[in-house]
C-alpha positions in Angstrom: 0.0 0.1 -0.1 1.1 3.5 -0.6 1.2 6.0 2.4 2.2 9.8 2.2 3.4 11.6 5.2 3.9 15.4 5.6 7.3 17.1 7.1 7.3 16.3 10.8 5.1 13.2 10.9 6.3 10.4 12.9 6.0 7.4 10.6 6.8 5.2 13.6 7.3 5.7 17.4 9.8 3.9 19.6 8.3 1.3 21.8 5.0 0.6 19.6 4.2 -2.7 18.4 5.4 -2.9 14.8 3.3 -4.5 12.3 4.6 -2.9 8.9 7.9 -2.3 7.1 8.2 1.0 5.1 10.0 1.4 1.7 10.9 4.8 0.9 9.9 6.2 -2.6 10.6 9.9 -2.0 11.3 12.1 0.8 13.9 11.7 3.7 13.6 10.9 7.2 15.6 10.6 10.4 15.5 8.3 13.3 15.8 9.3 17.0 15.7 7.2 20.2 13.4 9.1 22.6 14.7 7.3 25.6 18.5 8.4 25.4 19.8 11.3 27.6 19.6 13.5 24.7 16.0 13.1 23.2 17.0 14.4 19.7 19.9 11.7 19.6 20.7 11.3 15.9 20.8 7.6 14.8 20.6 7.7 10.8 19.0 9.3 7.9 16.8 7.5 5.6 16.1 8.5 1.9 14.7 7.1 -1.5 15.3 3.5 -1.9 15.9 2.5 1.9 13.6 0.6 3.9 13.0 0.7 7.8 10.8 -0.9 10.3 12.1 -4.6 9.6 13.5 -5.2 13.2 10.2 -5.2 14.8 8.9 -7.6 12.1 11.9 -9.9 12.2 12.3 -10.2 16.0 8.4 -9.4 16.9 10.0 -6.8 19.1 8.8 -3.1 19.8 10.0 -0.4 17.6 13.5 0.5 18.3 13.4 4.2 17.2 11.1 6.8 16.3 11.3 7.8 12.5 10.2 11.3 11.5 9.7 12.7 8.0 11.8 15.5 7.1 10.2 16.2 3.9 6.8 15.4 2.4 7.2 11.9 1.5 5.7 8.8 -0.2 6.2 5.4 1.4 5.3 1.8 0.3 4.0 -0.2 3.3 4.4 -4.0 3.6 2.4 -5.7 6.4 4.0 -8.6 8.5 2.2 -11.5 6.6 3.5 -9.9 3.2 7.1 -9.4 4.6 7.1 -12.8 6.0 6.3 -14.4 2.7 8.9 -12.5 0.8 11.6 -13.4 3.4 10.4 -17.3 3.4 10.4 -17.3 -0.6 13.8 -15.5 -0.7 15.3 -18.1 1.8 13.6 -21.1 -0.1 14.8 -19.7 -3.4 18.5 -19.4 -2.1 18.5 -22.9 -0.7 17.3 -24.3 -3.9 19.9 -22.4 -5.9 22.7 -24.2 -4.0 21.3 -27.6 -3.9 
């Protein structure tokens, strides 16, 4: 699914349950860890072609950081089920390639 966000929108928030992976079509983002001593602690910057949110899906864990849009953006969203199918198919294809 396509999702649009405006400058300043939080795409994900640290500590929340994560059910989606986001792939960036356009726009830029930054990640902050709201529980550090400095609440604006800079972790990384995401931009077109990058993906984020996979850790919550891979490990069934809460979100590790807050991701905020620096510009207006377009994201593609994969839900947990779709993501798991892609990962399983890629793993199976890799095994078959080396058998």
